[in-house]
C-alpha angles and dihedrals in degrees: 000000000000126000096254090057090054091048090051095050090047089051089050093054094042094050094048094048095044094048094048091046094053092045092051091051091062116356092175093062114103089210092054091049091050091047090051090054089049091050092051090048091050092046091051093049091046089053089051089051090050092053091048093051093050095044114126099192140041092244094054090046090051090053093053091046089057090047089063092065091119094070093103089068094063099082096040090052090051090050089047092055091046091052091049093050095046092042096239100131106109108152138022092241089065089068091041090057092058101035102044093065089046090054092049093050091047091054090049090048092052099043106030143032094233094110105023115031096198141274122330126197113228134172090266094048138269119344136157127277117223118233113232095225139120091257091056092048092047093050090048093050091046093051090046092051094048090048091051090051090052091048092049092051090050092052093047092050094047091051093051096044125095121250092259093049092045093054093047096043098047090085092055094049094044090054091050099043097043096077091045094054093041092050091050091052102043100033102035120007102043095043089051088053090053096255114129110209131160117261110262098177096110096046088048090051090050089050089050091054089051091051090052089049089052090050089052090049094049105033102017087233098180087051094044095049093077087047091054089049090050091052090050089052091049092050095046103037120108094226117087120242126196124182121198135178122245089276089061092249115145115249100165139017126181123226091261090062090050091051094049096047098036089227125115123239090254090057093049101042112100096020122118115255092241088060089061099035138035118235134184112221128351121337092226091059095059097058112127094012138096119233139166115254140147134249116224107234133173089260097046135273122346113203111232141167109229136191122199131199144154126267111223128210127223090276094050094256122137110260101166149335130266123208117186133164148127139259108258096185091108089049091050090048090048090049090052091048090047091048091051090046091049091050090051090046092051090048091049093045094050094049104035120108094229119078121239128194147154134217131187130240089277089059094247119144111253101171135013127182119229091250089067088075091054090054102039101024091231123114127237091251091053095054106031115108090010118127121251088231089058089051088060087077087068092060129091109274091239092057103043101085095045092050092047092053092045096052094044095053120096098239121141091241134017123210127176143152119217144148123263122206109228123210091262090059096252123126126228129190115239135178118226129196131167142177130201124253111223128204127169090352094304135098110260095181143297135276115209141186128214124199129185106233097162096117090041090051092049089049090050091051092047089048091049091051090046091051091049091049090048091050090050091047091046092050098042105036116113094224117083115245121198122181116203132188118215110241135177106298096353147357138295127212114248104171144341132196121231092261090057091046090054091044093052097033095234139108117243093224091057097051101032110127093012124125115266093242092057099036101042109014092166092062093039091056096045131080088268090081093062091047089053090057091051094049092047091053093050141025100240117103120233130224120204106189096192127019122172108226112175108297092342137080117222135194106213133197118187122195133179113218124217088248091061099254120127121225124205117198112192124189120192106233097167093116092043089050090053091048092049092050090051092048092049091050091048091046092052090051092050092047090052090050092047092049088051089052092051090047092052092046089051090050090050091052090049090052089052089048090051091050089052090052089053090055094050093075092055100053133061100215103059098168097092092049092047089052090049091047093052090050091050091048091051089054093045091049090058093057093042091056091046090052092050095043124091088222107059094188102064140041128229097232097199093058092041095051094044093053093040096052093043091052092051094050091047090051093055094039090233098170096158095055119091117210123208118185120192110180127159122221096284127156120191133184119252091255090064100031095057098056090038090053090050091051092050089047092054093047095048093043093051090046092052093046101042113012102067136050100180108359143313148150133287119198122196116191125179126181134169119226097174 
């Protein structure tokens, strides 16, 4: 039997014993179970190597080469144990990523010659011959990559571990890394350099298992691993931890305690606990309890909640004291904020207009804000502890049953409007809304809000009545109403009342939404279209007194609403237009007749004046006839001016007085008398102009006859003062 066969059988025995030993020490440990699987795998492969080395024929050697098909699982199992120990296994697919390729390569190894070509006789006995194929290269690269990952994780963990953990864990990592390095050297590096050496991967793996077993025997590594984890937790936790001896002198503080106090561990070690923390009462009385205290820091006191207890030795005796706790400054700040928020909430609740309240699961009032009295008229004392079902008696009879059904249903939220009977007998509309209060999955009660909507409800009713009245007016008014909506490049029809439908000969439902040109071509082609553009561009309404629309005449008002719509109100004035034309024609006829009357009256007065002139030559005293003639002329002049005037009802007094005074002076041949007439723009009816003309005639005549001997001036001034 050659030496390699003895080494293989020794590796088989060593791996089996070491794996079973570690598993028995702590069978619940995942690491120990993985290490046992690794030990069994190494023992199996060592046994396959032993059979290969003692083979006496090619056929037997080929059989043992095939029996070693599980070799691709060696490196993945090592990586698996490293990940367990370093705590880097997070998801199942992490293991799948490293074991699925191993399974594939093992199947290829067992069923093909793509990875291992077959047995090869060497000076040290039978071994396997590598197949120079892509599968062999891929398996080699894969094994090399997985080994590097395991090596990198080892290095990272050793660098981040404490000195105690590094010394204790070095045995574990040496035992895991030894087969990886040995396999790289004997199976990859040395053959590439041209040096043929036997594969020592399995003996190295067996040696690694033995090293781990030694570490367990010396340092109790599987037992110490939870301790290391616990120390990591202590060092990294946010809560402070202080350990003292039985004399209350500090022997250990974690980093959280250093951060809270601002002192280093060296400054705190050896002090009494009461020098670093404030206590009320004796220290021995607070053992096993949790109290509020304060840590003494460089910046003052830090409020904390602390728990104290004894540390027991292996025999159950007290060996020290443990103080642990947390900084409650954020909690105190939060309590202050909550208190301020609660004060603001209470202030808001007590002064808000809406009523707030709460009732329990039995529908009894538990809380009512002061504003509830302003809404309902009932005081807090009157309603508290009453049932909501009893309060239904305070509602309007028509609302009680609906409110009862609503509150009793299991909806997430209840909302209702109803009328409450106040103490004076009047009813007021209120709006009610509530939400459930949950605790431990059940409904603890309800919180509700109450709002007085009486005025709003009355306004709604008034608005509803107003809308109904408007609809009735819109439907029944004689004028046509068309509502248009401005659109891109024109207008669209929104609505029309029946009068507009009859006026345009269309049905609103047929043209609603259509463009104005298509829906109402008559309006679109009339002057109304231009007016629509003007109203749309400004806010002032337009009035079109007369618009020709087919055979009809319309009076049109166009308004732009605040919402942007444009309203056309069309009144049919065809009959009125006909009546006005008839009246104008009749009026022209009557004016013509009246002018003719005034003309004939003027002619009659002129005939009378001519008759008087004929008599002047036959009498000696002509003064009375001259006076009479001037009076007749003043009357004739009134009718002459009325005949010549466009307005046959009033006289232009300036023109009348100027012609009247000139005529009088000409009649009396008063050449030496100067006449000055100052008359404002005054028009008077015939009833006033005739007597006024006679008065002026008498004044001028008397002035000519009696006021002057040689010559002079007559001034006539006429003003209107209302």
